[in-house]
A tleap script that builds the chain and sets N, CA, C and O, in Angstrom:
source leaprc.protein.ff14SB
mol = sequence {
  NMET LEU ASN GLN ILE ILE LEU VAL GLY ARG
  LEU THR ARG ASP ILE THR VAL HIE LYS SER
  ASP LYS GLY SER LYS VAL ALA THR ILE SER
  LEU ALA ILE PRO ARG SER PHE LYS ASN SER
  GLU GLY VAL TYR ASP THR ASP PHE ILE ASP
  CYS VAL ALA PHE ASP ASN ILE ALA ASN ASN
  THR SER GLU TYR CYS SER LYS GLY ASP ILE
  VAL GLY VAL LYS GLY ARG VAL GLN SER ARG
  ILE VAL GLU LYS GLU ASN LYS LYS GLU TYR
  ALA MET ASP ILE ILE CYS GLU LYS ILE THR
  PHE LEU SER SER LYS LYS SER GLU ALA MET
  GLU GLU GLU CLYS
}
set mol.1.N position { 0.913 -1.197 0.062 }
set mol.1.CA position { 0.210 0.074 0.154 }
set mol.1.C position { 0.903 1.234 0.182 }
set mol.1.O position { 1.807 1.408 0.999 }
set mol.2.N position { 0.511 2.242 -0.805 }
set mol.2.CA position { 1.041 3.327 -0.537 }
set mol.2.C position { 0.386 4.690 -0.509 }
set mol.2.O position { -0.541 4.862 -1.300 }
set mol.3.N position { 0.740 5.692 0.297 }
set mol.3.CA position { -0.010 6.866 0.710 }
set mol.3.C position { 1.053 7.988 0.457 }
set mol.3.O position { 1.719 8.420 1.398 }
set mol.4.N position { 1.201 8.434 -0.757 }
set mol.4.CA position { 2.499 9.264 -0.901 }
set mol.4.C position { 1.582 10.324 -2.066 }
set mol.4.O position { 0.652 9.913 -2.760 }
set mol.5.N position { 2.247 12.119 -2.062 }
set mol.5.CA position { 1.502 12.747 -2.657 }
set mol.5.C position { 2.814 13.525 -2.836 }
set mol.5.O position { 3.719 13.582 -2.004 }
set mol.6.N position { 2.783 14.227 -4.265 }
set mol.6.CA position { 3.657 15.328 -4.533 }
set mol.6.C position { 3.285 16.370 -5.197 }
set mol.6.O position { 3.040 16.113 -6.376 }
set mol.7.N position { 3.108 17.771 -4.801 }
set mol.7.CA position { 2.480 18.861 -5.633 }
set mol.7.C position { 3.715 19.886 -5.661 }
set mol.7.O position { 4.648 20.014 -4.868 }
set mol.8.N position { 3.470 20.426 -6.589 }
set mol.8.CA position { 4.286 21.739 -6.983 }
set mol.8.C position { 3.630 22.891 -7.461 }
set mol.8.O position { 2.947 22.898 -8.485 }
set mol.9.N position { 3.896 24.194 -6.487 }
set mol.9.CA position { 2.712 25.180 -6.681 }
set mol.9.C position { 3.584 26.568 -6.116 }
set mol.9.O position { 4.777 26.687 -5.837 }
set mol.10.N position { 2.686 27.351 -6.084 }
set mol.10.CA position { 3.435 28.747 -5.721 }
set mol.10.C position { 2.716 29.175 -3.950 }
set mol.10.O position { 1.499 29.191 -3.767 }
set mol.11.N position { 3.504 29.415 -3.070 }
set mol.11.CA position { 2.658 29.976 -2.049 }
set mol.11.C position { 2.107 31.224 -2.031 }
set mol.11.O position { 2.582 32.313 -2.354 }
set mol.12.N position { 0.865 30.862 -1.540 }
set mol.12.CA position { -0.348 32.006 -1.747 }
set mol.12.C position { 0.023 33.256 -0.624 }
set mol.12.O position { -0.197 34.428 -0.929 }
set mol.13.N position { 0.555 32.914 0.584 }
set mol.13.CA position { 0.909 33.596 1.625 }
set mol.13.C position { 2.424 33.275 2.280 }
set mol.13.O position { 3.231 32.402 1.961 }
set mol.14.N position { 2.499 34.306 3.310 }
set mol.14.CA position { 4.011 34.322 3.857 }
set mol.14.C position { 3.785 33.347 5.057 }
set mol.14.O position { 2.887 33.668 5.836 }
set mol.15.N position { 4.343 32.423 5.260 }
set mol.15.CA position { 4.427 31.376 6.348 }
set mol.15.C position { 4.589 31.772 8.021 }
set mol.15.O position { 5.670 32.183 8.440 }
set mol.16.N position { 3.692 31.645 8.706 }
set mol.16.CA position { 3.987 31.716 10.431 }
set mol.16.C position { 4.014 30.558 10.714 }
set mol.16.O position { 3.345 29.798 10.014 }
set mol.17.N position { 4.914 29.931 12.011 }
set mol.17.CA position { 5.428 29.037 12.815 }
set mol.17.C position { 4.525 29.414 14.290 }
set mol.17.O position { 4.568 30.446 14.960 }
set mol.18.N position { 3.711 28.166 14.497 }
set mol.18.CA position { 3.141 28.246 15.965 }
set mol.18.C position { 3.336 27.014 16.409 }
set mol.18.O position { 3.373 26.012 15.696 }
set mol.19.N position { 3.495 27.057 17.865 }
set mol.19.CA position { 3.425 25.957 18.719 }
set mol.19.C position { 2.277 25.173 18.914 }
set mol.19.O position { 1.296 25.836 19.250 }
set mol.20.N position { 2.072 23.775 18.787 }
set mol.20.CA position { 0.794 23.443 18.756 }
set mol.20.C position { 0.776 22.975 20.462 }
set mol.20.O position { 1.766 22.818 21.177 }
set mol.21.N position { -0.771 22.802 20.869 }
set mol.21.CA position { -0.777 22.113 21.884 }
set mol.21.C position { 0.455 21.001 22.835 }
set mol.21.O position { 0.785 20.858 24.013 }
set mol.22.N position { 0.806 20.430 21.573 }
set mol.22.CA position { 1.604 19.138 22.155 }
set mol.22.C position { 2.897 19.771 22.267 }
set mol.22.O position { 3.763 19.026 22.725 }
set mol.23.N position { 3.187 20.694 22.036 }
set mol.23.CA position { 4.778 21.544 21.975 }
set mol.23.C position { 5.581 21.764 20.781 }
set mol.23.O position { 6.613 22.428 20.677 }
set mol.24.N position { 4.886 21.039 19.806 }
set mol.24.CA position { 5.920 21.001 18.495 }
set mol.24.C position { 5.458 22.086 17.510 }
set mol.24.O position { 4.289 22.420 17.320 }
set mol.25.N position { 6.613 22.612 16.880 }
set mol.25.CA position { 6.441 23.550 15.917 }
set mol.25.C position { 5.762 23.231 14.580 }
set mol.25.O position { 6.196 22.438 13.745 }
set mol.26.N position { 4.593 23.985 14.487 }
set mol.26.CA position { 3.576 23.906 12.979 }
set mol.26.C position { 3.361 25.135 12.331 }
set mol.26.O position { 3.111 26.225 12.846 }
set mol.27.N position { 3.503 24.796 10.970 }
set mol.27.CA position { 2.856 25.796 9.626 }
set mol.27.C position { 2.230 25.215 9.176 }
set mol.27.O position { 2.348 23.994 9.072 }
set mol.28.N position { 1.156 26.034 8.658 }
set mol.28.CA position { 0.017 25.517 7.388 }
set mol.28.C position { 0.500 26.612 6.617 }
set mol.28.O position { 0.635 27.805 6.887 }
set mol.29.N position { 0.825 25.665 5.179 }
set mol.29.CA position { 1.131 26.267 3.798 }
set mol.29.C position { 0.180 26.362 2.852 }
set mol.29.O position { -0.586 25.415 3.030 }
set mol.30.N position { -0.206 27.088 1.836 }
set mol.30.CA position { -1.201 26.784 1.148 }
set mol.30.C position { -0.693 27.325 -0.045 }
set mol.30.O position { -0.432 28.510 -0.252 }
set mol.31.N position { -0.528 26.030 -1.096 }
set mol.31.CA position { -0.226 26.249 -2.372 }
set mol.31.C position { -1.157 26.780 -3.535 }
set mol.31.O position { -2.337 26.449 -3.415 }
set mol.32.N position { -0.911 27.365 -4.379 }
set mol.32.CA position { -1.844 27.577 -5.744 }
set mol.32.C position { -1.145 26.687 -6.790 }
set mol.32.O position { 0.029 26.734 -7.156 }
set mol.33.N position { -2.073 25.917 -7.163 }
set mol.33.CA position { -1.302 25.024 -8.450 }
set mol.33.C position { -2.684 24.975 -9.445 }
set mol.33.O position { -3.850 24.662 -9.206 }
set mol.34.N position { -1.888 25.504 -10.854 }
set mol.34.CA position { -3.027 25.792 -11.917 }
set mol.34.C position { -3.153 24.457 -12.520 }
set mol.34.O position { -2.167 23.738 -12.684 }
set mol.35.N position { -4.013 24.206 -12.761 }
set mol.35.CA position { -5.056 23.074 -13.827 }
set mol.35.C position { -4.036 22.864 -15.201 }
set mol.35.O position { -3.549 23.780 -15.863 }
set mol.36.N position { -3.887 21.641 -15.393 }
set mol.36.CA position { -2.980 21.749 -16.622 }
set mol.36.C position { -4.236 21.876 -18.191 }
set mol.36.O position { -3.885 21.691 -19.357 }
set mol.37.N position { -5.230 22.122 -17.872 }
set mol.37.CA position { -6.336 22.005 -18.458 }
set mol.37.C position { -7.263 23.006 -18.736 }
set mol.37.O position { -7.410 23.715 -17.741 }
set mol.38.N position { -8.042 23.404 -19.809 }
set mol.38.CA position { -8.835 24.826 -19.587 }
set mol.38.C position { -10.024 24.337 -19.444 }
set mol.38.O position { -10.181 23.253 -20.007 }
set mol.39.N position { -11.194 24.884 -18.717 }
set mol.39.CA position { -12.290 24.759 -18.304 }
set mol.39.C position { -13.396 24.900 -19.743 }
set mol.39.O position { -13.015 24.872 -20.914 }
set mol.40.N position { -14.538 25.024 -19.365 }
set mol.40.CA position { -15.606 25.417 -20.201 }
set mol.40.C position { -15.482 26.530 -20.858 }
set mol.40.O position { -16.026 26.694 -21.950 }
set mol.41.N position { -14.834 27.329 -20.341 }
set mol.41.CA position { -14.689 29.088 -20.522 }
set mol.41.C position { -13.771 29.475 -21.084 }
set mol.41.O position { -13.649 30.633 -21.486 }
set mol.42.N position { -12.627 28.224 -21.272 }
set mol.42.CA position { -11.470 28.468 -21.932 }
set mol.42.C position { -10.335 29.386 -20.935 }
set mol.42.O position { -9.636 30.374 -21.162 }
set mol.43.N position { -10.546 28.531 -19.759 }
set mol.43.CA position { -9.694 29.617 -18.638 }
set mol.43.C position { -9.166 28.122 -17.819 }
set mol.43.O position { -9.775 27.056 -17.734 }
set mol.44.N position { -7.852 28.487 -17.289 }
set mol.44.CA position { -6.983 27.606 -16.594 }
set mol.44.C position { -7.714 27.806 -15.241 }
set mol.44.O position { -7.659 28.943 -14.773 }
set mol.45.N position { -8.507 26.695 -14.431 }
set mol.45.CA position { -8.548 26.735 -13.057 }
set mol.45.C position { -7.313 26.581 -12.310 }
set mol.45.O position { -6.261 26.418 -12.927 }
set mol.46.N position { -7.336 26.616 -11.070 }
set mol.46.CA position { -6.296 27.094 -10.002 }
set mol.46.C position { -6.814 26.395 -8.918 }
set mol.46.O position { -7.883 26.728 -8.405 }
set mol.47.N position { -6.029 25.280 -8.451 }
set mol.47.CA position { -6.496 24.600 -7.188 }
set mol.47.C position { -5.875 25.093 -5.966 }
set mol.47.O position { -4.683 25.318 -6.178 }
set mol.48.N position { -6.237 25.356 -4.722 }
set mol.48.CA position { -5.526 26.018 -3.389 }
set mol.48.C position { -5.206 24.629 -2.630 }
set mol.48.O position { -6.125 23.820 -2.752 }
set mol.49.N position { -4.421 24.305 -2.091 }
set mol.49.CA position { -4.282 23.224 -1.497 }
set mol.49.C position { -3.341 23.635 0.113 }
set mol.49.O position { -2.193 24.075 0.177 }
set mol.50.N position { -4.127 23.366 1.088 }
set mol.50.CA position { -3.060 23.560 2.347 }
set mol.50.C position { -2.416 22.188 2.899 }
set mol.50.O position { -2.987 21.105 3.025 }
set mol.51.N position { -0.942 22.551 3.226 }
set mol.51.CA position { -0.252 21.238 3.701 }
set mol.51.C position { 0.060 22.026 5.034 }
set mol.51.O position { 0.063 23.245 5.210 }
set mol.52.N position { 0.309 21.059 5.877 }
set mol.52.CA position { 0.615 21.128 7.233 }
set mol.52.C position { 2.321 20.580 7.572 }
set mol.52.O position { 2.695 19.410 7.486 }
set mol.53.N position { 3.082 21.625 7.920 }
set mol.53.CA position { 4.667 20.845 8.134 }
set mol.53.C position { 4.970 21.226 9.555 }
set mol.53.O position { 4.736 22.327 10.052 }
set mol.54.N position { 5.523 20.183 10.158 }
set mol.54.CA position { 6.049 20.249 11.592 }
set mol.54.C position { 7.869 20.453 11.542 }
set mol.54.O position { 8.701 20.066 10.721 }
set mol.55.N position { 7.969 21.093 12.586 }
set mol.55.CA position { 9.511 21.145 13.547 }
set mol.55.C position { 10.337 22.006 12.267 }
set mol.55.O position { 9.967 23.076 11.782 }
set mol.56.N position { 11.501 21.245 11.897 }
set mol.56.CA position { 12.329 21.609 11.224 }
set mol.56.C position { 11.931 22.207 9.844 }
set mol.56.O position { 12.325 23.259 9.340 }
set mol.57.N position { 11.020 21.250 9.333 }
set mol.57.CA position { 10.460 21.625 7.702 }
set mol.57.C position { 9.827 22.776 8.187 }
set mol.57.O position { 10.350 23.677 7.532 }
set mol.58.N position { 8.943 23.323 9.010 }
set mol.58.CA position { 8.403 24.371 8.990 }
set mol.58.C position { 9.486 25.111 9.336 }
set mol.58.O position { 9.934 25.532 8.270 }
set mol.59.N position { 10.090 25.466 10.141 }
set mol.59.CA position { 11.201 26.420 10.291 }
set mol.59.C position { 11.902 26.824 9.319 }
set mol.59.O position { 12.005 28.039 9.155 }
set mol.60.N position { 12.457 26.061 8.572 }
set mol.60.CA position { 13.137 26.237 7.269 }
set mol.60.C position { 12.457 26.795 6.168 }
set mol.60.O position { 13.006 27.523 5.341 }
set mol.61.N position { 11.240 26.456 6.145 }
set mol.61.CA position { 10.457 26.837 5.080 }
set mol.61.C position { 9.634 28.364 5.528 }
set mol.61.O position { 9.165 29.127 4.683 }
set mol.62.N position { 9.591 28.554 6.700 }
set mol.62.CA position { 9.252 30.232 6.725 }
set mol.62.C position { 10.516 31.127 6.812 }
set mol.62.O position { 10.431 32.329 6.561 }
set mol.63.N position { 11.630 30.575 7.148 }
set mol.63.CA position { 12.573 31.282 7.357 }
set mol.63.C position { 13.334 31.482 5.345 }
set mol.63.O position { 14.066 32.449 5.133 }
set mol.64.N position { 13.152 30.916 4.670 }
set mol.64.CA position { 13.820 30.791 3.383 }
set mol.64.C position { 12.446 31.248 2.329 }
set mol.64.O position { 12.622 31.987 1.361 }
set mol.65.N position { 11.542 30.871 2.571 }
set mol.65.CA position { 10.418 31.051 1.289 }
set mol.65.C position { 9.639 32.205 1.799 }
set mol.65.O position { 9.785 32.611 2.952 }
set mol.66.N position { 8.665 32.832 0.803 }
set mol.66.CA position { 7.729 34.150 0.819 }
set mol.66.C position { 6.606 33.618 0.007 }
set mol.66.O position { 6.439 32.600 -0.666 }
set mol.67.N position { 6.001 34.506 0.261 }
set mol.67.CA position { 4.497 34.177 -0.728 }
set mol.67.C position { 5.120 34.849 -2.106 }
set mol.67.O position { 5.751 35.891 -2.282 }
set mol.68.N position { 4.556 33.531 -3.248 }
set mol.68.CA position { 5.099 33.712 -4.637 }
set mol.68.C position { 5.980 32.620 -5.025 }
set mol.68.O position { 5.956 31.952 -6.058 }
set mol.69.N position { 6.864 32.542 -3.895 }
set mol.69.CA position { 7.630 31.245 -4.095 }
set mol.69.C position { 7.103 29.976 -4.622 }
set mol.69.O position { 5.978 29.565 -4.338 }
set mol.70.N position { 7.990 29.313 -5.450 }
set mol.70.CA position { 7.355 27.967 -6.079 }
set mol.70.C position { 8.344 26.923 -4.940 }
set mol.70.O position { 9.563 27.014 -4.801 }
set mol.71.N position { 7.621 26.156 -4.367 }
set mol.71.CA position { 8.096 24.916 -3.620 }
set mol.71.C position { 7.348 23.630 -4.352 }
set mol.71.O position { 6.326 23.606 -5.037 }
set mol.72.N position { 8.267 22.546 -3.939 }
set mol.72.CA position { 7.488 21.199 -4.166 }
set mol.72.C position { 7.294 20.743 -2.863 }
set mol.72.O position { 7.887 21.150 -1.864 }
set mol.73.N position { 6.422 19.865 -2.921 }
set mol.73.CA position { 5.871 19.088 -1.411 }
set mol.73.C position { 5.951 17.686 -1.408 }
set mol.73.O position { 5.267 17.249 -2.333 }
set mol.74.N position { 6.432 16.898 -0.836 }
set mol.74.CA position { 6.470 15.691 -0.780 }
set mol.74.C position { 5.838 15.216 0.301 }
set mol.74.O position { 6.344 15.621 1.347 }
set mol.75.N position { 4.696 14.334 0.465 }
set mol.75.CA position { 4.135 14.275 1.764 }
set mol.75.C position { 3.365 13.082 1.742 }
set mol.75.O position { 3.632 12.092 1.061 }
set mol.76.N position { 2.354 13.219 2.549 }
set mol.76.CA position { 1.004 11.956 2.445 }
set mol.76.C position { -0.144 12.795 3.240 }
set mol.76.O position { -0.243 13.861 3.848 }
set mol.77.N position { -0.915 11.731 2.891 }
set mol.77.CA position { -2.500 12.168 3.253 }
set mol.77.C position { -2.945 11.443 4.568 }
set mol.77.O position { -2.962 10.221 4.717 }
set mol.78.N position { -3.310 12.402 5.519 }
set mol.78.CA position { -3.731 11.768 6.799 }
set mol.78.C position { -5.042 12.056 7.310 }
set mol.78.O position { -5.398 13.230 7.201 }
set mol.79.N position { -5.801 11.283 7.820 }
set mol.79.CA position { -7.269 11.668 8.062 }
set mol.79.C position { -7.443 12.093 9.384 }
set mol.79.O position { -6.455 11.678 9.989 }
set mol.80.N position { -8.167 12.692 10.144 }
set mol.80.CA position { -8.721 12.938 11.044 }
set mol.80.C position { -10.317 12.994 11.487 }
set mol.80.O position { -11.212 13.050 10.644 }
set mol.81.N position { -10.547 12.972 12.826 }
set mol.81.CA position { -11.880 13.312 12.850 }
set mol.81.C position { -12.119 14.389 13.569 }
set mol.81.O position { -11.490 14.701 14.581 }
set mol.82.N position { -13.147 15.077 13.021 }
set mol.82.CA position { -13.303 16.272 13.631 }
set mol.82.C position { -15.154 16.503 14.148 }
set mol.82.O position { -16.007 16.215 13.309 }
set mol.83.N position { -15.490 16.902 15.214 }
set mol.83.CA position { -16.655 17.180 15.680 }
set mol.83.C position { -17.452 18.206 15.162 }
set mol.83.O position { -16.937 19.303 15.376 }
set mol.84.N position { -18.400 18.257 14.625 }
set mol.84.CA position { -19.107 19.662 14.260 }
set mol.84.C position { -20.644 19.088 14.694 }
set mol.84.O position { -21.143 17.992 14.440 }
set mol.85.N position { -21.277 20.377 15.535 }
set mol.85.CA position { -22.603 20.065 15.873 }
set mol.85.C position { -22.955 18.514 16.274 }
set mol.85.O position { -23.968 18.002 15.797 }
set mol.86.N position { -22.186 17.847 17.072 }
set mol.86.CA position { -22.223 16.610 17.605 }
set mol.86.C position { -22.407 15.491 16.817 }
set mol.86.O position { -23.011 14.476 17.162 }
set mol.87.N position { -21.739 15.745 15.478 }
set mol.87.CA position { -21.365 14.644 14.381 }
set mol.87.C position { -20.165 14.478 14.200 }
set mol.87.O position { -19.458 15.484 14.140 }
set mol.88.N position { -19.640 13.320 14.075 }
set mol.88.CA position { -18.388 13.070 13.830 }
set mol.88.C position { -18.099 13.209 12.361 }
set mol.88.O position { -18.883 12.493 11.739 }
set mol.89.N position { -17.018 14.055 11.324 }
set mol.89.CA position { -16.609 14.211 10.205 }
set mol.89.C position { -15.369 13.875 9.836 }
set mol.89.O position { -14.466 13.980 10.666 }
set mol.90.N position { -15.170 13.535 8.878 }
set mol.90.CA position { -13.496 13.163 8.735 }
set mol.90.C position { -13.249 14.446 7.651 }
set mol.90.O position { -14.056 15.035 6.932 }
set mol.91.N position { -11.925 14.609 7.822 }
set mol.91.CA position { -11.112 15.812 7.315 }
set mol.91.C position { -9.591 15.436 6.763 }
set mol.91.O position { -8.786 14.878 7.509 }
set mol.92.N position { -9.302 15.751 5.544 }
set mol.92.CA position { -8.010 15.072 5.217 }
set mol.92.C position { -7.198 16.067 5.714 }
set mol.92.O position { -7.718 17.121 6.080 }
set mol.93.N position { -5.533 15.842 5.817 }
set mol.93.CA position { -4.840 17.005 5.990 }
set mol.93.C position { -3.373 16.318 5.046 }
set mol.93.O position { -3.009 15.160 5.251 }
set mol.94.N position { -2.793 17.055 4.224 }
set mol.94.CA position { -1.626 16.966 3.758 }
set mol.94.C position { -0.462 17.267 4.368 }
set mol.94.O position { -0.113 18.447 4.393 }
set mol.95.N position { 0.384 16.214 4.997 }
set mol.95.CA position { 1.359 16.213 5.655 }
set mol.95.C position { 2.677 16.465 5.040 }
set mol.95.O position { 3.113 15.728 4.156 }
set mol.96.N position { 3.264 17.401 5.450 }
set mol.96.CA position { 4.963 17.579 4.371 }
set mol.96.C position { 5.976 16.494 5.066 }
set mol.96.O position { 6.167 16.604 6.277 }
set mol.97.N position { 6.525 15.617 4.453 }
set mol.97.CA position { 7.498 14.968 4.509 }
set mol.97.C position { 8.845 15.589 4.275 }
set mol.97.O position { 9.861 15.430 4.952 }
set mol.98.N position { 8.655 16.425 3.051 }
set mol.98.CA position { 9.759 17.302 2.399 }
set mol.98.C position { 9.642 18.542 1.756 }
set mol.98.O position { 8.876 18.405 0.802 }
set mol.99.N position { 9.906 19.275 1.815 }
set mol.99.CA position { 9.494 20.735 0.965 }
set mol.99.C position { 10.661 20.906 0.505 }
set mol.99.O position { 11.555 20.778 1.341 }
set mol.100.N position { 11.112 21.261 -1.009 }
set mol.100.CA position { 12.139 21.433 -1.827 }
set mol.100.C position { 11.629 23.211 -2.225 }
set mol.100.O position { 10.571 23.798 -2.456 }
set mol.101.N position { 13.000 23.539 -2.134 }
set mol.101.CA position { 12.531 25.378 -2.635 }
set mol.101.C position { 12.873 25.320 -4.052 }
set mol.101.O position { 13.997 24.880 -4.296 }
set mol.102.N position { 12.179 25.654 -4.989 }
set mol.102.CA position { 12.396 25.358 -6.486 }
set mol.102.C position { 12.720 26.883 -7.134 }
set mol.102.O position { 13.635 27.070 -7.937 }
set mol.103.N position { 11.802 27.952 -6.643 }
set mol.103.CA position { 12.340 29.218 -7.114 }
set mol.103.C position { 11.834 30.423 -6.155 }
set mol.103.O position { 10.931 30.319 -5.324 }
set mol.104.N position { 12.504 31.451 -6.400 }
set mol.104.CA position { 12.068 32.637 -5.456 }
set mol.104.C position { 11.605 33.717 -6.359 }
set mol.104.O position { 12.045 33.903 -7.493 }
set mol.105.N position { 10.538 34.529 -5.679 }
set mol.105.CA position { 10.417 35.879 -6.907 }
set mol.105.C position { 11.514 36.810 -6.573 }
set mol.105.O position { 11.585 37.792 -7.312 }
set mol.106.N position { 12.496 36.708 -5.502 }
set mol.106.CA position { 13.613 37.596 -5.597 }
set mol.106.C position { 14.583 37.040 -6.332 }
set mol.106.O position { 15.421 37.905 -6.586 }
set mol.107.N position { 14.869 35.985 -6.801 }
set mol.107.CA position { 15.431 35.369 -7.736 }
set mol.107.C position { 15.492 35.667 -9.196 }
set mol.107.O position { 16.361 36.016 -9.995 }
set mol.108.N position { 13.821 35.302 -9.226 }
set mol.108.CA position { 13.213 35.523 -10.614 }
set mol.108.C position { 13.381 37.366 -11.088 }
set mol.108.O position { 13.550 37.784 -12.234 }
set mol.109.N position { 13.289 38.060 -10.036 }
set mol.109.CA position { 13.678 39.528 -10.262 }
set mol.109.C position { 15.051 39.835 -10.807 }
set mol.109.O position { 15.351 40.471 -11.817 }
set mol.110.N position { 15.773 39.275 -9.966 }
set mol.110.CA position { 16.973 39.599 -10.138 }
set mol.110.C position { 17.425 39.125 -11.771 }
set mol.110.O position { 18.052 39.815 -12.575 }
set mol.111.N position { 16.967 37.919 -11.942 }
set mol.111.CA position { 17.336 37.252 -13.324 }
set mol.111.C position { 16.773 38.225 -14.580 }
set mol.111.O position { 17.327 38.368 -15.670 }
set mol.112.N position { 15.577 38.825 -14.150 }
set mol.112.CA position { 15.022 39.770 -15.144 }
set mol.112.C position { 16.016 41.040 -15.443 }
set mol.112.O position { 16.451 41.444 -16.522 }
set mol.113.N position { 16.203 41.481 -14.234 }
set mol.113.CA position { 17.226 42.792 -14.324 }
set mol.113.C position { 18.371 42.717 -15.115 }
set mol.113.O position { 18.918 43.759 -15.476 }
set mol.114.N position { 18.877 41.445 -15.486 }
set mol.114.CA position { 20.313 41.110 -15.882 }
set mol.114.C position { 20.061 41.188 -17.442 }
set mol.114.O position { 20.985 40.978 -18.228 }
savepdb mol mol.pdb
quit
């Protein structure tokens, strides 16, 4: 059995790290990933996918990446139970196991100036 996901997209916001109730560092990153095909109106739709990073991965990503940067995420899908109005519902999270920094808006701007 296999539970693995690979995503490549742009960060939609700057990353902030906070501490969880259990004391580990947590960051939620949001990726904008354009689809590879056009919709019925001839426009490329974009998916926005939230991912959760912990400890060193969260720290490094918040330190070296900012809104608009392109990153690759390797991770897994994890389900959890959420109680809403006395009903149990399942929520799915993308847990980051590795984040690769692919390009930065700063480096792209420097390349354009040359």
